[in-house]
MOPAC internal coordinates of N, CA, C and O (Angstrom, degrees):
PM7 1SCF
backbone

  N    0.0000 0     0.00 0     0.00 0    0    0    0
  C    1.4324 1     0.00 0     0.00 0    1    0    0
  C    1.5322 1   108.19 1     0.00 0    2    1    0
  O    1.2310 1   120.52 1   -49.61 1    3    2    1
  N    1.2984 1   116.60 1   130.39 1    3    2    1
  C    1.4544 1   121.84 1   177.83 1    5    3    2
  C    1.5232 1   109.76 1   -97.44 1    6    5    3
  O    1.2310 1   120.76 1   -46.44 1    7    6    5
  N    1.3004 1   116.15 1   133.56 1    7    6    5
  C    1.4643 1   122.22 1   178.60 1    9    7    6
  C    1.5240 1   108.04 1  -107.42 1   10    9    7
  O    1.2310 1   120.94 1   -45.43 1   11   10    9
  N    1.3135 1   115.81 1   134.57 1   11   10    9
  C    1.4586 1   122.14 1   177.32 1   13   11   10
  C    1.5250 1   109.07 1  -101.21 1   14   13   11
  O    1.2310 1   120.64 1   -24.41 1   15   14   13
  N    1.3181 1   116.39 1   155.59 1   15   14   13
  C    1.4561 1   121.14 1  -179.21 1   17   15   14
  C    1.5148 1   113.49 1   -55.05 1   18   17   15
  O    1.2310 1   120.16 1   142.76 1   19   18   17
  N    1.3081 1   117.30 1   -37.24 1   19   18   17
  C    1.4751 1   120.82 1  -178.57 1   21   19   18
  C    1.5320 1   112.62 1   -68.50 1   22   21   19
  O    1.2310 1   120.30 1   168.44 1   23   22   21
  N    1.3369 1   117.03 1   -11.56 1   23   22   21
  C    1.4658 1   121.71 1   179.52 1   25   23   22
  C    1.5318 1   112.34 1   -95.14 1   26   25   23
  O    1.2310 1   120.49 1  -176.10 1   27   26   25
  N    1.3329 1   116.66 1     3.90 1   27   26   25
  C    1.4631 1   121.87 1  -177.34 1   29   27   26
  C    1.5237 1   109.51 1  -113.11 1   30   29   27
  O    1.2310 1   121.11 1   -44.84 1   31   30   29
  N    1.3232 1   115.49 1   135.16 1   31   30   29
  C    1.4570 1   121.23 1   175.48 1   33   31   30
  C    1.5097 1   110.18 1  -128.47 1   34   33   31
  O    1.2310 1   120.92 1   -41.53 1   35   34   33
  N    1.3190 1   115.84 1   138.47 1   35   34   33
  C    1.4605 1   121.70 1   175.63 1   37   35   34
  C    1.5248 1   106.63 1  -118.14 1   38   37   35
  O    1.2310 1   121.20 1   -59.12 1   39   38   37
  N    1.3327 1   115.30 1   120.88 1   39   38   37
  C    1.4594 1   121.32 1  -176.26 1   41   39   38
  C    1.5244 1   109.67 1  -110.21 1   42   41   39
  O    1.2310 1   121.28 1   -46.54 1   43   42   41
  N    1.3236 1   115.15 1   133.46 1   43   42   41
  C    1.4594 1   121.80 1   174.11 1   45   43   42
  C    1.5212 1   108.18 1  -135.90 1   46   45   43
  O    1.2310 1   119.83 1   -36.29 1   47   46   45
  N    1.3221 1   117.93 1   143.71 1   47   46   45
  C    1.4644 1   119.74 1  -178.26 1   49   47   46
  C    1.5243 1   114.73 1   -76.32 1   50   49   47
  O    1.2310 1   119.69 1   167.87 1   51   50   49
  N    1.3137 1   118.19 1   -12.13 1   51   50   49
  C    1.4650 1   120.63 1  -175.22 1   53   51   50
  C    1.5211 1   111.77 1  -122.71 1   54   53   51
  O    1.2310 1   120.48 1   -42.14 1   55   54   53
  N    1.3432 1   116.68 1   137.86 1   55   54   53
  C    1.4608 1   121.49 1  -179.47 1   57   55   54
  C    1.5259 1   111.92 1   -63.48 1   58   57   55
  O    1.2310 1   119.85 1   143.71 1   59   58   57
  N    1.3120 1   117.90 1   -36.29 1   59   58   57
  C    1.4666 1   120.54 1   177.69 1   61   59   58
  C    1.5119 1   111.75 1   -61.12 1   62   61   59
  O    1.2310 1   120.75 1   139.99 1   63   62   61
  N    1.3137 1   116.16 1   -40.01 1   63   62   61
  C    1.4588 1   120.49 1   178.82 1   65   63   62
  C    1.5313 1   110.35 1   -71.30 1   66   65   63
  O    1.2310 1   119.79 1   144.07 1   67   66   65
  N    1.3216 1   118.00 1   -35.93 1   67   66   65
  C    1.4708 1   121.93 1   176.44 1   69   67   66
  C    1.5274 1   109.27 1   -60.19 1   70   69   67
  O    1.2310 1   120.34 1   132.90 1   71   70   69
  N    1.3323 1   116.96 1   -47.10 1   71   70   69
  C    1.4733 1   120.87 1   179.14 1   73   71   70
  C    1.5227 1   111.40 1   -61.02 1   74   73   71
  O    1.2310 1   120.58 1   136.62 1   75   74   73
  N    1.3301 1   116.50 1   -43.38 1   75   74   73
  C    1.4649 1   121.13 1  -179.54 1   77   75   74
  C    1.5309 1   110.89 1   -62.55 1   78   77   75
  O    1.2310 1   120.23 1   136.17 1   79   78   77
  N    1.3191 1   117.17 1   -43.83 1   79   78   77
  C    1.4668 1   120.98 1   179.40 1   81   79   78
  C    1.5246 1   110.27 1   -63.21 1   82   81   79
  O    1.2310 1   120.14 1   135.40 1   83   82   81
  N    1.3339 1   117.34 1   -44.60 1   83   82   81
  C    1.4718 1   120.84 1   178.58 1   85   83   82
  C    1.5242 1   110.86 1   -60.50 1   86   85   83
  O    1.2310 1   120.39 1   134.28 1   87   86   85
  N    1.3373 1   116.86 1   -45.72 1   87   86   85
  C    1.4672 1   120.61 1   179.65 1   89   87   86
  C    1.5218 1   111.30 1   -60.52 1   90   89   87
  O    1.2310 1   120.70 1   133.79 1   91   90   89
  N    1.3268 1   116.27 1   -46.21 1   91   90   89
  C    1.4655 1   120.18 1  -179.93 1   93   91   90
  C    1.5237 1   111.74 1   -64.05 1   94   93   91
  O    1.2310 1   120.34 1   140.04 1   95   94   93
  N    1.3255 1   116.95 1   -39.96 1   95   94   93
  C    1.4657 1   120.08 1   179.10 1   97   95   94
  C    1.5246 1   110.62 1   -65.50 1   98   97   95
  O    1.2310 1   119.91 1   139.86 1   99   98   97
  N    1.3237 1   117.78 1   -40.14 1   99   98   97
  C    1.4637 1   120.37 1   178.79 1  101   99   98
  C    1.5192 1   111.48 1   -63.16 1  102  101   99
  O    1.2310 1   120.00 1   141.56 1  103  102  101
  N    1.3210 1   117.61 1   -38.44 1  103  102  101
  C    1.4630 1   121.20 1   178.98 1  105  103  102
  C    1.5251 1   111.85 1   -74.26 1  106  105  103
  O    1.2310 1   120.66 1   134.22 1  107  106  105
  N    1.3047 1   116.34 1   -45.78 1  107  106  105
  C    1.4679 1   121.59 1  -172.82 1  109  107  106
  C    1.5281 1   112.98 1   -74.14 1  110  109  107
  O    1.2310 1   120.21 1   139.64 1  111  110  109
  N    1.3231 1   117.20 1   -40.36 1  111  110  109
  C    1.4552 1   120.41 1  -170.17 1  113  111  110
  C    1.5234 1   114.10 1  -108.77 1  114  113  111
  O    1.2310 1   119.81 1  -164.45 1  115  114  113
  N    1.3139 1   117.97 1    15.55 1  115  114  113
  C    1.4601 1   119.09 1  -177.32 1  117  115  114
  C    1.5305 1   112.55 1   -63.90 1  118  117  115
  O    1.2310 1   119.93 1   156.51 1  119  118  117
  N    1.3263 1   117.73 1   -23.49 1  119  118  117
  C    1.4612 1   120.37 1  -179.03 1  121  119  118
  C    1.5314 1   112.75 1  -110.76 1  122  121  119
  O    1.2310 1   119.97 1  -174.57 1  123  122  121
  N    1.3372 1   117.67 1     5.43 1  123  122  121
  C    1.4693 1   120.65 1   179.14 1  125  123  122
  C    1.5245 1   109.01 1   -70.93 1  126  125  123
  O    1.2310 1   120.60 1   -51.60 1  127  126  125
  N    1.3118 1   116.46 1   128.40 1  127  126  125
  C    1.4649 1   119.80 1  -174.85 1  129  127  126
  C    1.5266 1   113.62 1  -103.12 1  130  129  127
  O    1.2310 1   119.70 1   163.86 1  131  130  129
  N    1.3321 1   118.19 1   -16.14 1  131  130  129
  C    1.4610 1   119.66 1  -174.90 1  133  131  130
  C    1.5245 1   113.68 1   -82.93 1  134  133  131
  O    1.2310 1   119.63 1   168.90 1  135  134  133
  N    1.3268 1   118.30 1   -11.10 1  135  134  133
  C    1.4570 1   121.71 1   179.71 1  137  135  134
  C    1.5249 1   108.32 1  -151.56 1  138  137  135
  O    1.2310 1   120.49 1   -43.39 1  139  138  137
  N    1.3060 1   116.68 1   136.61 1  139  138  137
  C    1.4534 1   120.01 1   178.38 1  141  139  138
  C    1.5267 1   108.93 1   -83.29 1  142  141  139
  O    1.2310 1   120.51 1   -88.26 1  143  142  141
  N    1.3272 1   116.63 1    91.74 1  143  142  141
  C    1.4593 1   122.50 1  -176.50 1  145  143  142
  C    1.5100 1   112.47 1   -67.26 1  146  145  143
  O    1.2310 1   119.25 1   160.69 1  147  146  145
  N    1.3118 1   119.03 1   -19.31 1  147  146  145
  C    1.4649 1   121.23 1   178.41 1  149  147  146
  C    1.5275 1   111.18 1   -70.18 1  150  149  147
  O    1.2310 1   120.08 1   162.15 1  151  150  149
  N    1.3330 1   117.46 1   -17.85 1  151  150  149
  C    1.4689 1   121.62 1   178.05 1  153  151  150
  C    1.5237 1   112.44 1   -87.97 1  154  153  151
  O    1.2310 1   119.86 1   169.67 1  155  154  153
  N    1.3316 1   117.88 1   -10.33 1  155  154  153
  C    1.4639 1   121.66 1   178.48 1  157  155  154
  C    1.5275 1   108.05 1   -69.97 1  158  157  155
  O    1.2310 1   120.61 1   -49.65 1  159  158  157
  N    1.3258 1   116.44 1   130.35 1  159  158  157
  C    1.4551 1   121.22 1   179.21 1  161  159  158
  C    1.5188 1   109.63 1   -89.60 1  162  161  159
  O    1.2310 1   120.74 1   -54.86 1  163  162  161
  N    1.3258 1   116.20 1   125.14 1  163  162  161
  C    1.4630 1   122.23 1   174.88 1  165  163  162
  C    1.5149 1   106.39 1  -117.57 1  166  165  163
  O    1.2310 1   120.43 1   -55.21 1  167  166  165
  N    1.3319 1   116.78 1   124.79 1  167  166  165
  C    1.4512 1   118.34 1  -177.33 1  169  167  166
  C    1.5092 1   113.12 1  -165.08 1  170  169  167
  O    1.2310 1   121.71 1     0.16 1  171  170  169
  N    1.3191 1   114.33 1  -179.84 1  171  170  169
  C    1.4601 1   120.98 1   179.17 1  173  171  170
  C    1.5273 1   109.98 1   -81.05 1  174  173  171
  O    1.2310 1   121.54 1    -7.54 1  175  174  173
  N    1.3032 1   114.65 1   172.46 1  175  174  173
  C    1.4640 1   121.11 1   178.99 1  177  175  174
  C    1.5235 1   111.01 1   -56.49 1  178  177  175
  O    1.2310 1   120.94 1   136.62 1  179  178  177
  N    1.3298 1   115.80 1   -43.38 1  179  178  177
  C    1.4663 1   120.62 1  -178.31 1  181  179  178
  C    1.5287 1   112.06 1   -64.41 1  182  181  179
  O    1.2310 1   119.94 1   145.33 1  183  182  181
  N    1.3016 1   117.71 1   -34.67 1  183  182  181
  C    1.4615 1   120.92 1  -179.18 1  185  183  182
  C    1.5358 1   112.40 1   -67.10 1  186  185  183
  O    1.2310 1   120.32 1   156.07 1  187  186  185
  N    1.3179 1   116.98 1   -23.93 1  187  186  185
  C    1.4573 1   120.71 1  -178.55 1  189  187  186
  C    1.5257 1   113.18 1   -95.80 1  190  189  187
  O    1.2310 1   120.00 1   174.44 1  191  190  189
  N    1.3090 1   117.61 1    -5.56 1  191  190  189
  C    1.4577 1   120.53 1  -176.90 1  193  191  190
  C    1.5303 1   110.29 1   -58.24 1  194  193  191
  O    1.2310 1   120.94 1   -53.88 1  195  194  193
  N    1.3215 1   115.80 1   126.12 1  195  194  193
  C    1.4574 1   121.96 1   178.44 1  197  195  194
  C    1.5202 1   114.45 1    84.45 1  198  197  195
  O    1.2310 1   119.65 1  -179.10 1  199  198  197
  N    1.3244 1   118.27 1     0.90 1  199  198  197
  C    1.4607 1   121.64 1  -179.88 1  201  199  198
  C    1.5255 1   110.63 1  -104.16 1  202  201  199
  O    1.2310 1   121.32 1   -19.70 1  203  202  201
  N    1.3133 1   115.09 1   160.30 1  203  202  201
  C    1.4648 1   120.66 1   176.68 1  205  203  202
  C    1.5190 1   109.15 1  -128.05 1  206  205  203
  O    1.2310 1   120.91 1   -33.98 1  207  206  205
  N    1.3255 1   115.86 1   146.02 1  207  206  205
  C    1.4551 1   123.52 1   175.28 1  209  207  206
  C    1.5232 1   107.71 1  -140.34 1  210  209  207
  O    1.2310 1   120.54 1   -26.20 1  211  210  209
  N    1.3140 1   116.57 1   153.80 1  211  210  209
  C    1.4679 1   119.63 1   175.41 1  213  211  210
  C    1.5201 1   110.92 1   -72.42 1  214  213  211
  O    1.2310 1   120.68 1   146.13 1  215  214  213
  N    1.3395 1   116.31 1   -33.87 1  215  214  213
  C    1.4637 1   121.69 1  -178.69 1  217  215  214
  C    1.5229 1   108.70 1  -126.47 1  218  217  215
  O    1.2310 1   120.53 1   -52.06 1  219  218  217
  N    1.3272 1   116.60 1   127.94 1  219  218  217
  C    1.4611 1   122.18 1   175.14 1  221  219  218
  C    1.5277 1   107.97 1  -123.94 1  222  221  219
  O    1.2310 1   121.33 1   -50.61 1  223  222  221
  N    1.3190 1   115.07 1   129.39 1  223  222  221
  C    1.4609 1   121.75 1   174.44 1  225  223  222
  C    1.5201 1   105.90 1  -113.43 1  226  225  223
  O    1.2310 1   120.68 1   -52.84 1  227  226  225
  N    1.3256 1   116.31 1   127.16 1  227  226  225
  C    1.4578 1   120.76 1   179.69 1  229  227  226
  C    1.5218 1   108.07 1  -108.16 1  230  229  227
  O    1.2310 1   121.37 1   -58.40 1  231  230  229
  N    1.3128 1   114.99 1   121.60 1  231  230  229
  C    1.4546 1   120.97 1   178.77 1  233  231  230
  C    1.5174 1   108.47 1  -102.07 1  234  233  231
  O    1.2310 1   120.73 1   -58.04 1  235  234  233
  N    1.3133 1   116.20 1   121.96 1  235  234  233
  C    1.4605 1   120.59 1   178.93 1  237  235  234
  C    1.5273 1   109.75 1  -112.10 1  238  237  235
  O    1.2310 1   120.83 1   -14.34 1  239  238  237
  N    1.2985 1   116.02 1   165.66 1  239  238  237
  C    1.4561 1   120.78 1  -175.89 1  241  239  238
  C    1.5218 1   111.30 1   -94.00 1  242  241  239
  O    1.2310 1   120.59 1   135.01 1  243  242  241
  N    1.3035 1   116.47 1   -44.99 1  243  242  241
  C    1.4614 1   120.20 1  -176.80 1  245  243  242
  C    1.5215 1   110.99 1   -77.60 1  246  245  243
  O    1.2310 1   121.02 1   -45.28 1  247  246  245
  N    1.3146 1   115.66 1   134.72 1  247  246  245
  C    1.4517 1   120.04 1   176.89 1  249  247  246
  C    1.5223 1   111.86 1  -122.24 1  250  249  247
  O    1.2310 1   120.45 1   174.86 1  251  250  249
  N    1.3272 1   116.75 1    -5.14 1  251  250  249
  C    1.4513 1   120.94 1  -179.65 1  253  251  250
  C    1.5241 1   109.34 1  -118.29 1  254  253  251
  O    1.2310 1   120.71 1   -57.19 1  255  254  253
  N    1.3009 1   116.25 1   122.81 1  255  254  253
  C    1.4583 1   122.44 1  -174.86 1  257  255  254
  C    1.5299 1   111.77 1   -59.01 1  258  257  255
  O    1.2310 1   120.06 1   144.20 1  259  258  257
  N    1.3162 1   117.49 1   -35.80 1  259  258  257
  C    1.4690 1   119.43 1  -176.92 1  261  259  258
  C    1.5346 1   112.73 1   -62.97 1  262  261  259
  O    1.2310 1   119.39 1   158.24 1  263  262  261
  N    1.3330 1   118.77 1   -21.76 1  263  262  261
  C    1.4641 1   121.33 1   178.24 1  265  263  262
  C    1.5324 1   112.79 1   -78.93 1  266  265  263
  O    1.2310 1   119.96 1   158.81 1  267  266  265
  N    1.3031 1   117.69 1   -21.19 1  267  266  265
  C    1.4639 1   120.73 1  -177.55 1  269  267  266
  C    1.5199 1   112.57 1   -64.17 1  270  269  267
  O    1.2310 1   119.85 1   143.22 1  271  270  269
  N    1.3109 1   117.89 1   -36.78 1  271  270  269
  C    1.4647 1   119.86 1  -179.34 1  273  271  270
  C    1.5315 1   110.88 1   -62.38 1  274  273  271
  O    1.2310 1   119.66 1   144.56 1  275  274  273
  N    1.3296 1   118.26 1   -35.44 1  275  274  273
  C    1.4670 1   121.33 1   177.00 1  277  275  274
  C    1.5311 1   110.57 1   -66.93 1  278  277  275
  O    1.2310 1   120.56 1   140.35 1  279  278  277
  N    1.3211 1   116.54 1   -39.65 1  279  278  277
  C    1.4638 1   119.94 1   178.16 1  281  279  278
  C    1.5227 1   111.03 1   -62.16 1  282  281  279
  O    1.2310 1   120.45 1   135.93 1  283  282  281
  N    1.3191 1   116.74 1   -44.07 1  283  282  281
  C    1.4650 1   120.44 1   178.39 1  285  283  282
  C    1.5264 1   110.54 1   -63.77 1  286  285  283
  O    1.2310 1   120.83 1   134.11 1  287  286  285
  N    1.3190 1   116.01 1   -45.89 1  287  286  285
  C    1.4588 1   120.78 1  -176.70 1  289  287  286
  C    1.5284 1   111.96 1   -61.77 1  290  289  287
  O    1.2310 1   120.44 1   134.92 1  291  290  289
  N    1.3318 1   116.77 1   -45.08 1  291  290  289
  C    1.4666 1   121.65 1  -177.35 1  293  291  290
  C    1.5256 1   113.32 1   -94.28 1  294  293  291
  O    1.2310 1   120.34 1  -175.88 1  295  294  293
  N    1.3435 1   116.96 1     4.12 1  295  294  293
  C    1.4653 1   122.31 1   177.85 1  297  295  294
  C    1.5405 1   111.06 1    56.04 1  298  297  295
  O    1.2310 1   121.20 1  -131.23 1  299  298  297
  N    1.3192 1   115.31 1    48.77 1  299  298  297
  C    1.4632 1   121.40 1  -177.01 1  301  299  298
  C    1.5221 1   112.55 1   -92.89 1  302  301  299
  O    1.2310 1   121.62 1   -29.27 1  303  302  301
  N    1.2999 1   114.50 1   150.73 1  303  302  301
  C    1.4538 1   121.60 1   169.40 1  305  303  302
  C    1.5102 1   114.95 1    61.61 1  306  305  303
  O    1.2310 1   121.39 1    19.67 1  307  306  305
  N    1.3094 1   114.94 1  -160.33 1  307  306  305
  C    1.4515 1   120.75 1  -176.45 1  309  307  306
  C    1.5214 1   113.03 1   -72.30 1  310  309  307
  O    1.2310 1   119.81 1   163.86 1  311  310  309
  N    1.3159 1   117.98 1   -16.14 1  311  310  309
  C    1.4636 1   120.73 1  -179.79 1  313  311  310
  C    1.5207 1   110.67 1   -63.59 1  314  313  311
  O    1.2310 1   120.38 1   143.45 1  315  314  313
  N    1.3242 1   116.89 1   -36.55 1  315  314  313
  C    1.4638 1   120.66 1  -178.80 1  317  315  314
  C    1.5100 1   113.89 1   -85.45 1  318  317  315
  O    1.2310 1   119.78 1   178.36 1  319  318  317
  N    1.3309 1   118.03 1    -1.64 1  319  318  317
  C    1.4600 1   121.55 1  -178.35 1  321  319  318
  C    1.5286 1   109.29 1   -95.70 1  322  321  319
  O    1.2310 1   119.37 1   -68.55 1  323  322  321
  N    1.3333 1   118.80 1   111.45 1  323  322  321
  C    1.4743 1   120.99 1  -176.40 1  325  323  322
  C    1.5246 1   113.49 1   -62.78 1  326  325  323
  O    1.2310 1   119.50 1   157.62 1  327  326  325
  N    1.3315 1   118.55 1   -22.38 1  327  326  325
  C    1.4790 1   120.89 1   178.86 1  329  327  326
  C    1.5147 1   111.29 1   -72.48 1  330  329  327
  O    1.2310 1   119.98 1   159.64 1  331  330  329
  N    1.2980 1   117.65 1   -20.36 1  331  330  329
  C    1.4644 1   121.09 1  -178.93 1  333  331  330
  C    1.5071 1   111.17 1  -103.95 1  334  333  331
  O    1.2310 1   120.10 1   180.00 1  335  334  333

């Protein structure tokens, strides 16, 4: 099965992270010929609402489980937002 760039979505909860991912993809994949990376959609959770893709990559910020309890306790970030 061949996947096209337009069938890939990368979701991040923060706009700063969305910008960083887009910048890195533009630098890293500008010469990649096997997939049109410019067609890959990178956006926030809200931007993908109601859309479908064959491949979804979810980029999260926290990588250490011990930090999650603080986020829950202080209602920080997207974890405390019921829409996300």
